[in-house]
Each structure stands twice: as structure tokens, then as C-alpha cells.
N, C-alpha and C positions, 0 to 999 in steps of 0.2 A: 473547807473543813476547818473547824475551830477546836483546838485542844484546850479544854478548861483546866483550871487549877487542879492538880492531882492526877491528870490524865497522862498516859504514856502511849507511844505508838512506835512500832518498828516496821520498816518496809525494806524492800530489796534495793537494787542498784539505782543510784541517781547520778547521772553524769551531766556534764556541761552541755552536752548535745541534746538533752531531753527537752521536750516542749512543755515545761512546767510539770510539777508533780500531778499525776492523775489526769492529765489532758490539758487542752488549751484553756487559758485563763483560770486555772485552778491553782491555789496555793494553800499552805497550812498557816493558819493564824494561831499563834501561841500566846496564851495568857500566862501570867506569872505562876510558877509552880508546876508547869507541864514540861514534858520532855519528848524528844523525837529522835530515834536512832535509825540510821539508814546506811547502806553500803555505798561509800563514796567511790566514784569511778573517775578516771581521767584526772583533770586538773583539780578536782575537788577532794583529793585524798588527804589533804592536810588542813589543820585548823587555821593556819595562816591564810588559806585561800577560801575560807568559809564565806567571805563577803561576796563571792561569786553567786551565792544562792540567796543572800539577803535581798528582800524586796522582789524576788522572782518566785522562789518556791516556799520560802519560810519567812514569816513576818512576825515580829513581836507586836502585841496590841495592848492598849490600855496602860501604856507607860512602862511595860516590862522590857527587859534587856535580854539578849541572847548570849549564851556562854557555850561555845563549841569545845568539845573534848574528843580527841582522836584516840581510839583504842588500838594501839599499834599491833597488838597480837593478832587481830583479825581484820583490820582495815575498816572497821565500822566507825562512823562519826556520830556522836551523840550531841544534840543541841538541846540545852536546857534554858527555859525562860524563867527569869527570876524578877521579883519586885513587881512594881506597877500597881495600879488601882484595881479594885474589884469591878468587874464588868457591870454595866447597867443596860437597861433596854436601849438607851440612846447610843452608848458605845457599841453595843451589838449591832444596832442599825447601821452605824457608820462603817463597821467592819463588813457587813453584808453588801454594802454599796461600794466597797473597795476604796474608801476614803482614807487618806493618810496625811500626816503632818498638820499644817494649819487648816487644811480642808475639812478636818474633823470638828473644828470649833462650831459651837451652836450658832454663832453669828456669821459664820462663813457662808459664801454663796458660790460654790465651785462651778455651777452651771450658768451663772450670770443671769438668772431669770428674776422674777419678782419675789421669790421666796427665799428666806434665809434657811439654813439647815434645820433650826428648831421648828420652823413653820412647815418645812417638808416632812419632818418627823411627826409633827402633830396632825398633819392633814393626810399623810400617806402618799406624799409626792416622791419623785425620783430626783435626788440631788445631783445626778450626773446628766440630766436632760432638761433643756429649757422648755419642754412641751409638757406642762402640768395643768392645763386648763381644766381637766376632768376633776381635779381636787379643789379648785378654787371655790370660795363661797358663792352661792347663787342668790341674787336679789330679784324679787318679782313683785310687781304691783298687784295688789289685791283690793277687793271692795266687797261690801256686804253690810246690810242693816243701816244703810245711809252713811257709812264711814268708809274711808280709804286708808290703806296702810301699805307699807313695804314689808314683804316677808323675806327675812334673811335666813338662809339655811347653810350651815357649815358642818364639816366632818369633824368628829372628835374621837380620839382614841378611847377605847373602852377601859384602858388602864390608866387614864389621865390622872387620877387621884391616888394611885398607888404610891407607897412611900418612896420607891426608887424611881418614880417618874415625876410626879408633882407638877403637872402642867395646868396653867390657868388659861381659859378661853373667855373672851368677852369683847363686846362691840364698843367702839368709840365713835361719837358723833361730833361734827364740826360744821359751822356755817361758812367757813372760809379756809381754803388751803394755804393762804398767805399769812393772815393775821389772827385767825381764830384760835380757840383753845379746844383741844380734843377732850371730851368728857365721857365718862362711862355712865350716862343716865339719859332719860328721855325716851326710853323704849321698854318693851316688855321682854324680859330675858327668859329664855328656855321655856317657852310655852308648850313645847312638844319635843320628845326624843324618840327617834325611830332606829331600828336596827338595819345597818348596811351589811355587816358581816361580823365575824367573831372578833375582829380587831377594831372596827369603827362603827360609831353610831352617827346619826344625823341629828343636829340640834336646830330647832326653829325659834326665831326671835321675831317680834313685830315692832316696827317703827311707824308711828303715826305720821301721815303726810303733812300735818299741820305743825310738826315739831320744827323748832328753829335750827334745822340742820339740813345741809345740802350734800354733805359728804359722810360716808360711813366706811369704817375700816375694822377688820378683825385683828385683835391682838392675841398672840399666843406667846406665853412666857413661862 
């Protein structure tokens, strides 16, 4: 559950013996300008002990900070999130995948696979699992009309060019992994675009087999 700026939420008793708010592996992500009030039970009855719930039931996101205040008259604890940056599709994505700290960086690779976070975001991968082969670009040999070529198909977010996303996708070719220079030319870019779902399209590129390139990579930045 994410509380956006201006949102408020009130719930019942939350004690240290609870298995996270709302059930297993559930927590409240609070953006700056939101507040959450709950009935504190057991050791969570004072503001000094609010750290017991930080990172378990309540988390500040997008650089916000949490400010707890105990209302002594009724024992309710109000936690307010202040400051922080405005959320973006990327920060929302990182929150949905339960990333925190340096693992939220675009260049981080928390699952240790072949994709950085920005590439996982751009392709629809899972940054917490190293099994992402289903979203990798696909390269297939094709022929026709007396010519041969390599067909490259990759996934692209449908909102890639929105102002708050601004992702670039392009291929680079190289004739050597050791000494060559990667260049963004020598192929036909975006010869076809197909619909995968509401969030992703497929983009087709053609690389002639007589091009001076033996290696191809997709850049997302």
C-alpha cells in the first residue's frame, strides 16, 4: 500500500507481535506529505520506540523522512512523512519490487543477473530474481529476396518517451569485444512496432549479415 502526498490513513491496533500490517510481506510506503495514524499496542506505545516498525510496517520512500507523534490522550500514534522527491514511474517501480537503499539506484543490480535496474525497468524484468530470460532481446537469422539479415526484437515501455520517464533504446554493433568500438549505426532501426500489452511494445530492428559487426548489444538509458 502506498500513501501518496496528501493522503491520510487511520487503522486499528498495531502491535510488535503483528505479522506486518495487512498480512505477510505487506507494508505501508509513505511519500512526503502523507500521514498514517494507528493504535499502538505493546512496546510500540511511544514515539521513542517507533523504530520498531520502521522498515517492517512503515517505510518512507522517494527520500521522505518519518516523523512520529504520540497522542497521549488516546494512545494513538501518528506517523507523518515529510520532504523527499516527487515520485516517478521508476521510483514507483522500485517501491513495488520492495527495493531500498542503494538497491534502488538505476545502475544497481540487486539480483546479480545481466540486467541493471534501469534495464529491468525498461524491459519489464524482475530486479529481485536472476531469471529474466523471458524479457531479453531476441536475435533471429532471417533470409529473403536473396539477402540475409539478423532480426533483433526487444521490449520497450509504452511510456518510454513520457516526460517523467525519458528512456532511450538503441542497438550498438562491434566487430570485437576486446579492441573494437561500439557504434550505433550499420542497421535498420525500428522497422516494426507491435503491441505486447498495455505497458510494453515489441520493437524490431534489422542488421545485415554483411555488416562489419560480430557483436550486438541493446542500450537502455
